[in-house]
C-alpha positions as a Markdown table, in Angstrom:
| # | Residue | x | y | z |
|---|---|---|---|---|
| 1 | Met | 236.2 | 164.5 | 227.1 |
| 2 | His | 238.9 | 161.9 | 227.6 |
| 3 | Asn | 241.4 | 164.0 | 225.6 |
| 4 | Asp | 240.6 | 167.1 | 227.7 |
| 5 | Ile | 241.4 | 165.2 | 230.9 |
| 6 | Leu | 244.7 | 164.0 | 229.4 |
| 7 | Asn | 245.6 | 167.5 | 228.3 |
| 8 | Asn | 244.8 | 168.8 | 231.8 |
| 9 | Ile | 247.0 | 166.1 | 233.4 |
| 10 | Lys | 249.8 | 167.0 | 231.0 |
| 11 | Lys | 249.5 | 170.7 | 231.9 |
| 12 | Val | 249.6 | 169.8 | 235.6 |
| 13 | Leu | 252.7 | 167.6 | 235.1 |
| 14 | Val | 254.4 | 170.4 | 233.1 |
| 15 | Val | 253.8 | 172.8 | 236.0 |
| 16 | Phe | 255.1 | 170.3 | 238.5 |
| 17 | Leu | 258.2 | 169.7 | 236.3 |
| 18 | Ile | 258.9 | 173.4 | 236.0 |
| 19 | Cys | 258.6 | 173.7 | 239.8 |
| 20 | Phe | 260.8 | 170.7 | 240.4 |
| 21 | Leu | 263.5 | 172.1 | 238.0 |
| 22 | Gly | 263.2 | 175.5 | 239.7 |
| 23 | Leu | 263.7 | 173.8 | 243.1 |
| 24 | Ile | 266.7 | 171.8 | 242.0 |
| 25 | Thr | 268.2 | 174.9 | 240.4 |
| 26 | Tyr | 267.7 | 176.9 | 243.6 |
| 27 | Ile | 269.2 | 174.2 | 245.8 |
| 28 | Ala | 272.2 | 173.9 | 243.5 |
| 29 | Tyr | 272.7 | 177.7 | 243.5 |
| 30 | Phe | 272.2 | 177.9 | 247.3 |
| 31 | Thr | 274.7 | 175.0 | 247.9 |
| 32 | Thr | 277.3 | 176.4 | 245.5 |
| 33 | Phe | 277.2 | 180.2 | 246.2 |
| 34 | Lys | 275.4 | 180.9 | 249.5 |
| 35 | Ala | 276.0 | 178.0 | 251.8 |
| 36 | His | 279.6 | 179.0 | 252.7 |
| 37 | Asp | 278.6 | 182.6 | 253.5 |
| 38 | Ile | 275.7 | 181.4 | 255.7 |
| 39 | Ala | 277.8 | 178.8 | 257.4 |
| 40 | Asn | 280.4 | 181.4 | 258.3 |
| 41 | Lys | 278.0 | 184.1 | 259.7 |
| 42 | Pro | 278.9 | 185.2 | 263.2 |
| 43 | Gly | 275.6 | 184.0 | 264.6 |
| 44 | Asn | 276.0 | 180.4 | 263.4 |
| 45 | Lys | 275.9 | 178.3 | 266.6 |
| 46 | Arg | 277.6 | 175.4 | 264.9 |
| 47 | Leu | 280.4 | 177.6 | 263.8 |
| 48 | Trp | 280.8 | 178.9 | 267.4 |
| 49 | Ala | 281.0 | 175.3 | 268.6 |
| 50 | Lys | 283.7 | 174.7 | 266.0 |
| 51 | Arg | 285.6 | 177.8 | 267.2 |
| 52 | Asn | 285.6 | 176.5 | 270.8 |
| 53 | Glu | 287.1 | 173.2 | 269.7 |
| 54 | Val | 290.3 | 175.2 | 269.0 |
| 55 | Leu | 292.0 | 177.7 | 271.3 |
| 56 | Arg | 291.9 | 180.8 | 269.3 |
| 57 | Gly | 295.3 | 181.9 | 267.8 |
| 58 | Thr | 297.3 | 184.8 | 269.2 |
| 59 | Ile | 297.5 | 188.2 | 267.4 |
| 60 | Tyr | 300.8 | 190.0 | 267.7 |
| 61 | Asp | 302.2 | 193.4 | 266.8 |
| 62 | Arg | 304.9 | 193.6 | 264.1 |
| 63 | Asn | 307.6 | 193.0 | 266.8 |
| 64 | Met | 305.8 | 189.8 | 268.1 |
| 65 | Lys | 304.4 | 191.6 | 271.2 |
| 66 | Glu | 301.2 | 189.7 | 272.1 |
| 67 | Leu | 298.0 | 191.7 | 271.7 |
| 68 | Thr | 295.6 | 188.9 | 272.6 |
| 69 | Lys | 295.4 | 185.9 | 274.8 |
| 70 | Ser | 292.9 | 183.0 | 274.9 |
| 71 | Glu | 292.2 | 180.6 | 277.7 |
| 72 | Lys | 289.8 | 177.6 | 277.8 |
| 73 | Ile | 287.0 | 177.9 | 280.3 |
| 74 | Asp | 285.6 | 174.4 | 279.5 |
| 75 | Ala | 285.1 | 172.1 | 276.6 |
| 76 | Phe | 282.4 | 174.4 | 275.2 |
| 77 | Ser | 283.8 | 177.9 | 275.7 |
| 78 | Gln | 286.9 | 180.1 | 276.0 |
| 79 | Asn | 287.9 | 183.6 | 277.1 |
| 80 | Arg | 289.5 | 186.0 | 274.6 |
| 81 | Glu | 291.5 | 188.7 | 276.4 |
| 82 | Tyr | 292.7 | 191.9 | 274.6 |
| 83 | Leu | 295.9 | 192.8 | 276.3 |
| 84 | Gly | 295.8 | 196.4 | 275.1 |
| 85 | Ala | 292.2 | 196.9 | 276.0 |
| 86 | Glu | 291.0 | 200.2 | 274.4 |
| 87 | Leu | 294.4 | 200.7 | 272.6 |
| 88 | Phe | 293.6 | 198.2 | 269.8 |
| 89 | Cys | 289.9 | 197.9 | 270.0 |
| 90 | His | 289.1 | 199.3 | 266.5 |
| 91 | Ala | 292.1 | 197.8 | 264.8 |
| 92 | Leu | 291.6 | 194.2 | 266.0 |
| 93 | Gly | 287.8 | 194.2 | 266.6 |
| 94 | Tyr | 286.4 | 191.6 | 269.0 |
| 95 | Val | 285.1 | 188.0 | 269.0 |
| 96 | Asn | 282.3 | 187.3 | 271.4 |
| 97 | Pro | 279.5 | 184.6 | 271.3 |
| 98 | Thr | 276.9 | 187.2 | 272.4 |
| 99 | Tyr | 278.0 | 190.3 | 270.4 |
| 100 | Gly | 279.5 | 188.7 | 267.3 |
| 101 | Ile | 282.8 | 189.2 | 265.6 |
| 102 | Thr | 284.3 | 192.3 | 264.1 |
| 103 | Gly | 287.4 | 193.9 | 262.6 |
| 104 | Leu | 290.5 | 191.9 | 262.0 |
| 105 | Glu | 289.1 | 189.0 | 264.2 |
| 106 | Asn | 286.4 | 188.7 | 261.6 |
| 107 | Lys | 288.6 | 189.1 | 258.4 |
| 108 | Tyr | 291.0 | 186.5 | 259.6 |
| 109 | Asp | 288.6 | 184.3 | 261.5 |
| 110 | Gln | 289.4 | 181.1 | 259.6 |
| 111 | Glu | 293.1 | 181.4 | 260.2 |
| 112 | Leu | 292.7 | 182.1 | 263.9 |
| 113 | Met | 290.5 | 179.1 | 264.4 |
| 114 | Asn | 292.5 | 176.8 | 262.1 |
| 115 | Ser | 293.9 | 174.1 | 264.3 |
| 116 | Asn | 297.5 | 173.0 | 264.1 |
| 117 | His | 296.9 | 169.5 | 265.5 |
| 118 | Phe | 297.7 | 167.8 | 262.1 |
| 119 | Thr | 300.9 | 169.8 | 261.5 |
| 120 | Leu | 303.3 | 168.3 | 264.0 |
| 121 | Asn | 306.9 | 169.0 | 263.5 |
| 122 | Pro | 308.5 | 165.6 | 262.4 |
| 123 | Lys | 311.7 | 166.4 | 264.3 |
| 124 | Glu | 309.8 | 167.0 | 267.5 |
| 125 | Val | 307.8 | 163.8 | 267.0 |
| 126 | Trp | 311.0 | 161.7 | 266.5 |
| 127 | Asn | 312.6 | 163.2 | 269.6 |
| 128 | Asp | 309.5 | 162.3 | 271.7 |
| 129 | Ile | 309.5 | 158.8 | 270.3 |
| 130 | Lys | 313.2 | 158.4 | 271.1 |
| 131 | Ser | 312.7 | 159.6 | 274.6 |
| 132 | Phe | 309.7 | 157.3 | 275.0 |
| 133 | Asp | 307.6 | 160.3 | 276.0 |
| 134 | Val | 304.4 | 159.0 | 274.5 |
| 135 | Asn | 302.2 | 161.1 | 276.7 |
| 136 | Lys | 303.9 | 164.2 | 275.5 |
| 137 | Leu | 303.4 | 163.1 | 271.9 |
| 138 | Phe | 299.6 | 162.4 | 272.4 |
| 139 | Ala | 299.2 | 165.7 | 274.3 |
| 140 | Lys | 300.5 | 167.5 | 271.2 |
| 141 | Glu | 298.2 | 165.6 | 269.0 |
| 142 | Lys | 295.2 | 166.4 | 271.1 |
| 143 | Glu | 296.1 | 170.1 | 271.6 |
| 144 | Lys | 294.1 | 172.3 | 269.2 |
| 145 | Val | 295.5 | 175.8 | 268.9 |
| 146 | Gly | 294.7 | 178.2 | 266.1 |
| 147 | Asn | 297.3 | 179.9 | 264.0 |
| 148 | Gly | 298.5 | 183.3 | 264.9 |
| 149 | Leu | 298.6 | 186.7 | 263.1 |
| 150 | Val | 301.6 | 189.0 | 263.0 |
| 151 | Thr | 300.1 | 192.4 | 262.3 |
| 152 | Thr | 301.8 | 195.4 | 260.7 |
| 153 | Leu | 300.9 | 197.5 | 263.8 |
| 154 | Asp | 303.7 | 198.8 | 266.0 |
| 155 | Tyr | 302.7 | 198.9 | 269.7 |
| 156 | Asn | 304.8 | 202.0 | 270.4 |
| 157 | Ile | 303.5 | 204.0 | 267.5 |
| 158 | Gln | 299.9 | 202.9 | 268.3 |
| 159 | Lys | 300.4 | 204.0 | 271.9 |
| 160 | Ala | 301.9 | 207.3 | 270.8 |
| 161 | Ala | 298.9 | 207.9 | 268.5 |
| 162 | Phe | 296.4 | 206.9 | 271.2 |
| 163 | Asp | 298.0 | 209.3 | 273.7 |
| 164 | Ala | 298.4 | 212.1 | 271.1 |
| 165 | Leu | 294.6 | 212.1 | 270.5 |
| 166 | Gly | 293.9 | 212.3 | 274.2 |
| 167 | Asp | 290.3 | 212.9 | 275.1 |
| 168 | Glu | 289.4 | 214.3 | 271.6 |
| 169 | Lys | 287.1 | 212.6 | 269.2 |
| 170 | Gly | 288.7 | 211.7 | 265.9 |
| 171 | Ser | 291.2 | 209.3 | 264.3 |
| 172 | Ile | 294.9 | 208.8 | 263.5 |
| 173 | Val | 296.2 | 206.5 | 260.8 |
| 174 | Ala | 299.9 | 205.9 | 260.2 |
| 175 | Leu | 301.3 | 204.0 | 257.2 |
| 176 | Asn | 304.6 | 202.9 | 255.8 |
| 177 | Pro | 304.3 | 204.7 | 252.4 |
| 178 | Lys | 306.6 | 202.1 | 250.7 |
| 179 | Thr | 304.7 | 199.0 | 251.7 |
| 180 | Gly | 301.2 | 200.2 | 252.7 |
| 181 | Glu | 301.7 | 198.6 | 256.1 |
| 182 | Ile | 299.4 | 200.2 | 258.8 |
| 183 | Leu | 301.7 | 201.1 | 261.7 |
| 184 | Ala | 298.9 | 202.6 | 263.8 |
| 185 | Met | 295.1 | 203.0 | 263.5 |
| 186 | Ile | 293.3 | 204.9 | 266.3 |
| 187 | Ser | 289.7 | 205.8 | 266.5 |
| 188 | Lys | 288.2 | 207.7 | 269.5 |
| 189 | Pro | 286.0 | 207.4 | 271.5 |
| 190 | Ala | 287.3 | 203.9 | 272.2 |
| 191 | Tyr | 285.9 | 201.1 | 274.3 |
| 192 | Asn | 287.3 | 198.1 | 276.3 |
| 193 | Pro | 286.5 | 194.9 | 274.4 |
| 194 | Asn | 287.2 | 192.9 | 277.5 |
| 195 | Asn | 284.1 | 194.3 | 279.2 |
| 196 | Leu | 281.5 | 194.1 | 276.5 |
| 197 | Ser | 278.8 | 192.6 | 278.7 |
| 198 | Glu | 279.1 | 195.4 | 281.2 |
| 199 | Ile | 279.2 | 198.3 | 278.6 |
| 200 | Trp | 277.3 | 197.0 | 275.6 |
| 201 | Lys | 274.0 | 198.8 | 276.4 |
| 202 | Thr | 275.8 | 202.1 | 276.8 |
| 203 | Ile | 278.2 | 201.9 | 273.8 |
| 204 | Ser | 275.6 | 200.4 | 271.3 |
| 205 | Lys | 273.1 | 203.2 | 272.0 |
| 206 | Asp | 275.5 | 206.2 | 272.2 |
| 207 | Glu | 274.5 | 208.0 | 269.0 |
| 208 | Glu | 276.5 | 211.1 | 269.9 |
| 209 | Asn | 279.9 | 209.5 | 270.4 |
| 210 | Val | 279.4 | 206.3 | 268.5 |
| 211 | Pro | 282.3 | 204.5 | 270.1 |
| 212 | Leu | 281.8 | 201.3 | 268.1 |
| 213 | Leu | 282.4 | 203.1 | 264.9 |
| 214 | Asn | 285.9 | 202.7 | 263.5 |
| 215 | Arg | 286.4 | 206.3 | 262.4 |
| 216 | Ala | 289.7 | 205.5 | 260.6 |
| 217 | Val | 288.0 | 203.5 | 257.9 |
| 218 | Ser | 284.3 | 204.4 | 258.2 |
| 219 | Gly | 284.2 | 208.0 | 259.5 |
| 220 | Leu | 283.4 | 210.3 | 256.5 |
| 221 | Tyr | 284.4 | 213.9 | 256.9 |
| 222 | Pro | 285.0 | 216.9 | 254.7 |
| 223 | Pro | 288.8 | 216.9 | 254.1 |
| 224 | Gly | 289.1 | 220.7 | 254.1 |
| 225 | Ser | 292.4 | 222.0 | 252.8 |
| 226 | Thr | 294.1 | 218.7 | 252.9 |
| 227 | Phe | 292.3 | 218.1 | 249.7 |
| 228 | Lys | 294.4 | 220.8 | 248.1 |
| 229 | Val | 297.0 | 218.1 | 247.5 |
| 230 | Ile | 294.6 | 216.5 | 245.0 |
| 231 | Thr | 293.6 | 219.8 | 243.5 |
| 232 | Thr | 297.3 | 220.6 | 243.0 |
| 233 | Ala | 297.9 | 217.2 | 241.4 |
| 234 | Ser | 295.0 | 217.9 | 239.0 |
| 235 | Ala | 296.3 | 221.4 | 238.2 |
| 236 | Leu | 299.8 | 220.1 | 237.5 |
| 237 | Glu | 298.4 | 217.6 | 235.1 |
| 238 | Asn | 295.8 | 219.7 | 233.3 |
| 239 | Ile | 296.8 | 223.4 | 233.4 |
| 240 | Pro | 300.0 | 224.1 | 231.4 |
| 241 | Gly | 302.5 | 226.5 | 233.1 |
| 242 | Val | 300.5 | 226.6 | 236.4 |
| 243 | Thr | 303.7 | 226.5 | 238.5 |
| 244 | Gln | 304.9 | 229.8 | 236.9 |
| 245 | Arg | 301.6 | 231.6 | 237.2 |
| 246 | Thr | 301.0 | 234.6 | 239.5 |
| 247 | Phe | 297.5 | 234.9 | 241.0 |
| 248 | Asn | 295.9 | 238.1 | 242.3 |
| 249 | Asp | 294.5 | 236.9 | 245.6 |
| 250 | Thr | 291.8 | 239.4 | 246.7 |
| 251 | Gly | 290.9 | 237.3 | 249.7 |
| 252 | Val | 287.4 | 236.4 | 248.4 |
| 253 | Ile | 285.7 | 235.0 | 245.3 |
| 254 | Val | 282.1 | 236.3 | 245.0 |
| 255 | Phe | 279.7 | 234.0 | 243.0 |
| 256 | Asn | 276.5 | 235.9 | 243.5 |
| 257 | Ala | 274.6 | 237.9 | 246.2 |
| 258 | Lys | 274.5 | 234.9 | 248.5 |
| 259 | Glu | 277.5 | 232.8 | 247.7 |
| 260 | Ser | 281.2 | 233.6 | 248.1 |
| 261 | Leu | 284.5 | 231.8 | 249.0 |
| 262 | Ser | 286.9 | 233.6 | 251.4 |
| 263 | Asn | 290.4 | 232.9 | 252.7 |
| 264 | Leu | 290.7 | 231.9 | 256.4 |
| 265 | Asn | 290.1 | 235.1 | 258.5 |
| 266 | Gly | 289.6 | 237.0 | 255.2 |
| 267 | Thr | 293.4 | 237.3 | 254.6 |
| 268 | Val | 294.4 | 239.0 | 251.3 |
| 269 | Trp | 297.6 | 237.5 | 249.9 |
| 270 | Gly | 297.7 | 239.8 | 246.8 |
| 271 | Lys | 300.2 | 238.7 | 244.1 |
| 272 | Ile | 301.0 | 235.1 | 244.9 |
| 273 | Asn | 302.4 | 232.0 | 243.0 |
| 274 | Leu | 301.3 | 228.4 | 243.4 |
| 275 | Pro | 304.0 | 227.3 | 245.9 |
| 276 | Asp | 303.1 | 230.2 | 248.2 |
| 277 | Ala | 299.4 | 229.7 | 247.7 |
| 278 | Phe | 299.9 | 226.1 | 248.8 |
| 279 | Arg | 302.1 | 227.1 | 251.8 |
| 280 | His | 299.5 | 229.7 | 253.0 |
| 281 | Ser | 296.5 | 227.5 | 252.0 |
| 282 | Ser | 294.9 | 230.2 | 249.9 |
| 283 | Asn | 291.2 | 229.3 | 249.3 |
| 284 | Phe | 291.1 | 232.0 | 246.6 |
| 285 | Val | 293.8 | 230.3 | 244.5 |
| 286 | Phe | 292.5 | 226.8 | 244.9 |
| 287 | Gly | 288.9 | 227.8 | 244.4 |
| 288 | Thr | 290.1 | 229.5 | 241.2 |
| 289 | Leu | 292.0 | 226.4 | 240.1 |
| 290 | Ala | 288.9 | 224.2 | 240.7 |
| 291 | Met | 286.8 | 226.5 | 238.5 |
| 292 | Glu | 289.4 | 226.4 | 235.7 |
| 293 | Leu | 289.7 | 222.7 | 235.9 |
| 294 | Gly | 286.0 | 222.1 | 236.0 |
| 295 | Asn | 284.2 | 219.3 | 237.8 |
| 296 | Asp | 285.1 | 216.6 | 235.3 |
| 297 | Lys | 288.8 | 217.0 | 235.4 |
| 298 | Leu | 289.0 | 217.5 | 239.2 |
| 299 | Lys | 286.7 | 214.5 | 239.7 |
| 300 | Glu | 288.9 | 212.4 | 237.4 |
| 301 | Thr | 292.0 | 213.2 | 239.5 |
| 302 | Ala | 290.1 | 212.5 | 242.8 |
| 303 | Glu | 289.1 | 209.1 | 241.4 |
| 304 | Lys | 292.7 | 208.4 | 240.6 |
| 305 | Phe | 293.3 | 208.8 | 244.3 |
| 306 | Tyr | 290.4 | 206.3 | 244.8 |
| 307 | Phe | 287.6 | 208.6 | 245.7 |
| 308 | Asn | 284.3 | 207.1 | 244.5 |
| 309 | Lys | 285.9 | 203.7 | 244.4 |
| 310 | Ser | 286.4 | 200.7 | 246.7 |
| 311 | Thr | 290.0 | 200.9 | 247.9 |
| 312 | Pro | 291.8 | 197.5 | 247.9 |
| 313 | Ser | 293.0 | 196.5 | 251.3 |
| 314 | Asp | 294.0 | 193.5 | 253.5 |
| 315 | Gly | 292.6 | 193.0 | 257.0 |
| 316 | Ile | 290.2 | 196.0 | 256.9 |
| 317 | Val | 287.2 | 197.2 | 254.9 |
| 318 | Ile | 287.3 | 200.9 | 253.9 |
| 319 | Asp | 284.2 | 202.9 | 253.2 |
| 320 | Lys | 284.2 | 204.8 | 249.9 |
| 321 | Ser | 285.4 | 208.4 | 250.0 |
| 322 | Thr | 283.2 | 210.5 | 247.7 |
| 323 | Phe | 283.7 | 213.4 | 245.3 |
| 324 | Pro | 280.6 | 214.9 | 243.7 |
| 325 | Lys | 279.3 | 215.1 | 240.2 |
| 326 | Leu | 278.4 | 218.8 | 239.7 |
| 327 | Asn | 276.7 | 220.7 | 236.9 |
| 328 | Lys | 278.7 | 223.4 | 235.1 |
| 329 | Asn | 276.4 | 226.1 | 236.5 |
| 330 | Glu | 277.1 | 225.0 | 240.1 |
| 331 | Ile | 280.2 | 227.2 | 240.1 |
| 332 | Gly | 280.2 | 227.9 | 243.8 |
| 333 | Ser | 280.1 | 224.2 | 244.6 |
| 334 | Ile | 282.9 | 223.5 | 242.1 |
| 335 | Ala | 285.1 | 226.1 | 243.7 |
| 336 | Gln | 284.3 | 224.7 | 247.2 |
| 337 | Ser | 285.2 | 221.2 | 246.1 |
| 338 | Gly | 288.7 | 222.4 | 245.2 |
| 339 | Ile | 289.3 | 223.2 | 248.9 |
| 340 | Gly | 287.7 | 219.9 | 250.2 |
| 341 | Gln | 284.3 | 221.3 | 251.0 |
| 342 | Ser | 281.0 | 221.2 | 249.1 |
| 343 | Ser | 279.9 | 217.5 | 249.4 |
| 344 | Val | 283.5 | 216.0 | 249.3 |
| 345 | Ala | 283.8 | 213.4 | 252.1 |
| 346 | Thr | 286.6 | 211.1 | 253.0 |
| 347 | Thr | 287.9 | 208.6 | 255.6 |
| 348 | Pro | 291.1 | 209.3 | 257.5 |
| 349 | Ile | 292.8 | 206.2 | 256.0 |
| 350 | Gln | 292.0 | 207.6 | 252.5 |
| 351 | Met | 293.8 | 210.8 | 253.3 |
| 352 | Ala | 296.7 | 208.8 | 254.8 |
| 353 | Leu | 296.9 | 207.1 | 251.4 |
| 354 | Val | 296.9 | 210.4 | 249.6 |
| 355 | Ser | 299.8 | 211.5 | 251.8 |
| 356 | Ser | 301.7 | 208.2 | 251.4 |
| 357 | Thr | 301.2 | 208.3 | 247.6 |
| 358 | Ile | 303.0 | 211.7 | 247.4 |
| 359 | Ala | 305.7 | 210.3 | 249.7 |
| 360 | Asn | 306.1 | 207.3 | 247.5 |
| 361 | Gly | 306.7 | 209.1 | 244.3 |
| 362 | Gly | 303.1 | 208.9 | 243.1 |
| 363 | Val | 302.6 | 205.2 | 243.7 |
| 364 | Met | 299.7 | 204.2 | 246.0 |
| 365 | Met | 300.3 | 201.0 | 248.0 |
| 366 | Glu | 297.5 | 198.7 | 249.2 |
| 367 | Pro | 296.9 | 199.3 | 252.9 |
| 368 | Lys | 297.4 | 196.1 | 254.9 |
| 369 | Leu | 297.0 | 195.1 | 258.6 |
| 370 | Val | 298.7 | 191.7 | 258.5 |
| 371 | Lys | 302.3 | 190.8 | 257.8 |
| 372 | Ser | 302.1 | 187.0 | 258.2 |
| 373 | Val | 300.2 | 184.0 | 259.4 |
| 374 | Val | 302.2 | 181.8 | 261.9 |
| 375 | Thr | 301.8 | 178.6 | 263.7 |
| 376 | Pro | 301.4 | 178.6 | 267.5 |
| 377 | Glu | 305.1 | 177.9 | 267.6 |
| 378 | Lys | 305.6 | 181.2 | 265.6 |
| 379 | Asn | 306.7 | 179.5 | 262.5 |
| 380 | Thr | 305.6 | 181.3 | 259.3 |
| 381 | Ile | 302.9 | 179.7 | 257.3 |
| 382 | Lys | 302.2 | 182.6 | 254.9 |
| 383 | Asn | 303.6 | 186.1 | 254.3 |
| 384 | Ile | 301.4 | 188.9 | 253.1 |
| 385 | Ser | 303.4 | 190.7 | 250.5 |
| 386 | Pro | 303.1 | 194.4 | 249.7 |
| 387 | Glu | 300.8 | 195.2 | 246.7 |
| 388 | Thr | 300.7 | 198.2 | 244.4 |
| 389 | Ile | 297.3 | 199.7 | 243.8 |
| 390 | Ala | 298.2 | 202.2 | 241.1 |
| 391 | Thr | 300.6 | 204.8 | 239.9 |
| 392 | Val | 298.3 | 207.7 | 240.6 |
| 393 | Ile | 300.4 | 210.6 | 239.3 |
| 394 | Pro | 303.8 | 211.0 | 237.7 |
| 395 | Lys | 306.8 | 211.0 | 240.0 |
| 396 | Ala | 307.8 | 214.5 | 238.8 |
| 397 | Asn | 304.5 | 215.9 | 239.9 |
| 398 | Ala | 304.6 | 214.0 | 243.2 |
| 399 | Asp | 308.0 | 215.6 | 243.9 |
| 400 | Ile | 306.7 | 219.1 | 243.2 |
| 401 | Ile | 303.9 | 218.5 | 245.7 |
| 402 | Lys | 306.4 | 217.0 | 248.2 |
| 403 | Asp | 308.4 | 220.2 | 248.1 |
| 404 | Tyr | 305.2 | 222.3 | 248.6 |
| 405 | Met | 304.3 | 220.1 | 251.6 |
| 406 | Arg | 307.8 | 220.6 | 253.0 |
| 407 | Ser | 307.3 | 224.3 | 252.9 |
| 408 | Val | 304.1 | 224.1 | 254.8 |
| 409 | Val | 305.9 | 222.6 | 257.8 |
| 410 | Lys | 309.0 | 224.8 | 257.5 |
| 411 | Gly | 307.1 | 228.1 | 257.3 |
| 412 | Gly | 303.4 | 227.8 | 256.5 |
| 413 | Thr | 300.2 | 226.8 | 258.2 |
| 414 | Gly | 301.8 | 223.6 | 259.7 |
| 415 | Gly | 304.0 | 225.4 | 262.1 |
| 416 | Pro | 307.5 | 223.9 | 262.7 |
| 417 | Gly | 307.4 | 223.4 | 266.5 |
| 418 | Ala | 305.4 | 220.2 | 266.4 |
| 419 | Phe | 307.8 | 218.5 | 263.9 |
| 420 | Asp | 311.2 | 219.5 | 265.3 |
| 421 | Gly | 313.8 | 216.8 | 264.3 |
| 422 | Thr | 311.5 | 215.0 | 261.8 |
| 423 | Asn | 312.2 | 217.0 | 258.6 |
| 424 | Ala | 308.5 | 216.4 | 257.9 |
| 425 | Cys | 306.2 | 217.5 | 255.1 |
| 426 | Gly | 302.5 | 218.1 | 255.5 |
| 427 | Lys | 299.3 | 219.9 | 254.7 |
| 428 | Thr | 296.8 | 221.3 | 257.2 |
| 429 | Gly | 293.0 | 221.4 | 256.9 |
| 430 | Thr | 290.3 | 223.3 | 258.6 |
| 431 | Ala | 287.1 | 221.6 | 257.6 |
| 432 | Ser | 283.7 | 223.4 | 258.0 |
| 433 | His | 280.7 | 221.3 | 258.9 |
| 434 | Asn | 277.4 | 221.3 | 260.6 |
| 435 | Asp | 276.5 | 219.5 | 263.8 |
| 436 | Arg | 273.8 | 216.8 | 264.2 |
| 437 | Asn | 271.2 | 219.5 | 264.5 |
| 438 | Gly | 272.2 | 221.2 | 261.2 |
| 439 | Lys | 273.9 | 224.2 | 263.0 |
| 440 | Lys | 277.4 | 225.4 | 262.1 |
| 441 | Ala | 279.9 | 223.7 | 264.3 |
| 442 | Glu | 283.5 | 224.3 | 265.3 |
| 443 | Pro | 285.6 | 223.1 | 262.2 |
| 444 | His | 287.4 | 219.8 | 262.2 |
| 445 | Ser | 291.2 | 220.0 | 262.5 |
| 446 | Trp | 293.1 | 218.0 | 259.9 |
| 447 | Phe | 296.7 | 217.2 | 259.2 |
| 448 | Ile | 298.2 | 214.9 | 256.6 |
| 449 | Gly | 301.9 | 214.4 | 256.0 |
| 450 | Phe | 305.0 | 212.2 | 256.0 |
| 451 | Ala | 308.6 | 212.1 | 257.3 |
| 452 | Pro | 311.5 | 212.5 | 256.8 |
| 453 | Tyr | 311.5 | 214.4 | 253.5 |
| 454 | Glu | 314.6 | 212.7 | 252.0 |
| 455 | Asp | 313.4 | 209.1 | 252.6 |
| 456 | Pro | 309.8 | 208.9 | 254.0 |
| 457 | Gln | 309.3 | 206.1 | 256.6 |
| 458 | Ile | 305.8 | 207.1 | 257.8 |
| 459 | Ala | 302.8 | 208.8 | 256.4 |
| 460 | Val | 300.0 | 210.0 | 258.6 |
| 461 | Ala | 296.5 | 211.4 | 258.6 |
| 462 | Val | 295.0 | 213.0 | 261.7 |
| 463 | Ile | 291.5 | 214.4 | 262.2 |
| 464 | Val | 290.4 | 216.0 | 265.5 |
| 465 | Glu | 286.6 | 216.5 | 265.4 |
| 466 | Asp | 285.6 | 220.1 | 266.2 |
| 467 | Gly | 289.3 | 220.7 | 266.8 |
| 468 | Gly | 289.6 | 224.1 | 265.1 |
| 469 | Ala | 292.4 | 225.2 | 262.8 |
| 470 | Gly | 294.4 | 222.3 | 261.3 |
| 471 | Gly | 297.8 | 223.8 | 262.3 |
| 472 | Gly | 296.8 | 223.3 | 265.9 |
| 473 | Lys | 295.6 | 220.1 | 267.5 |
| 474 | Ala | 295.9 | 217.8 | 264.4 |
| 475 | Ala | 299.4 | 219.0 | 263.6 |
| 476 | Lys | 300.6 | 218.6 | 267.2 |
| 477 | Ala | 299.2 | 215.0 | 267.3 |
| 478 | Ala | 300.8 | 214.2 | 263.9 |
| 479 | Gly | 304.2 | 215.4 | 265.1 |
| 480 | Lys | 304.1 | 213.2 | 268.2 |
| 481 | Val | 303.3 | 210.1 | 266.0 |
| 482 | Met | 306.0 | 210.9 | 263.5 |
| 483 | Lys | 308.6 | 211.3 | 266.3 |
| 484 | Ala | 307.6 | 208.0 | 267.9 |
| 485 | Ala | 307.9 | 206.2 | 264.5 |
| 486 | Leu | 311.2 | 207.7 | 263.6 |
| 487 | Asn | 312.6 | 207.0 | 267.1 |
| 488 | Ser | 311.6 | 203.4 | 266.8 |
| 489 | Lys | 313.8 | 203.2 | 263.7 |
| 490 | Lys | 316.9 | 204.3 | 265.5 |
């Protein structure tokens, strides 16, 4: 009996010991891996109190034009003003005690609320001591101002993109293809981050327009014929002699009694080579190429362009663009995927990266939104250097596609009028899709491209939702952005 009691006590002690060890392990894990994330959550009141100890740092465009301004209201609060209002709302995001923190404000929160009060300039301190201006010295010591951010954005290009999109829904992204710097990033409909308390109920419940969505990085759309850039890259790599082939374009590929793939407006191009098929955007030819390549090879090329992957970036988070895995018997879907339809979906910034990769000789650069972190006195603390993501395709193949894209603007679907004086290259897209009710909608209008041909300085992607043919609204908007960027270089 006595032994039974001892055994039971031992069992209870073992259970308590296991529970104790589990608790200690959980606390250690929580402290090491989770505490920092929880402490830095937007809703953490203690963190908001810490933020308000410091006057939030200024965000600038690439030419040091102020985009934000902060003023102390009292010891416990401050007002953050966005000087461009709707113009930069999606690029910068917002910081607000009631509605949280988003965008660049969130990604660089620590830098913007990092006080400079322990980094006094020794020369300034000595000058204050020599002049017996002790009050000035102590004022500097007590002043707590966060560090600033110099973004890659160009105010003039951003404004040109905002105006070019007008009242349309959609997005425009402009990159420097050599560095990955984001020169402009527009998403519409937009909102005024200075008036969140007045407009929040409206914008947060607007399921049709979704103004809070940054379409540039999170809007997923069928890319339409802009995807033919990737199909061409795959064909150049996997189909020997494809540049010398002649295709017999009959205007339509018939898969079965219910499925077919037609050229736009049913145009029959007849005997046509690859450069002309690209220039005229022949669905027949690119559907044929997709079937020859097969799903595996085309998917492999798409993934080299970072479809189905998380794209590295600085200052932004990019939703994954997707390319489907299809069975061999899904021949209609395979053909459709070669023209950017089927279930292919992409963000505007991903297509801007596709364009910039061609412009940059096959090398994809990491997109970034910040050039440097600076003190309140605008002294540089840290520079954010350009980073290469990958060499996606050989330079020789990129140069071939570059020539094809030049022909689109000179005499193909792109139309030269929008790009006068830019020597631009591009590819249009007319993307079929259904509306929210599942009914066939007006196609999205796409354009991707870069300029100038000889030495590309800007790469763009434009989507106009329900905008019709890509050579229309999207191309015109892209031309305005390119002209603004090239004029700023003069």
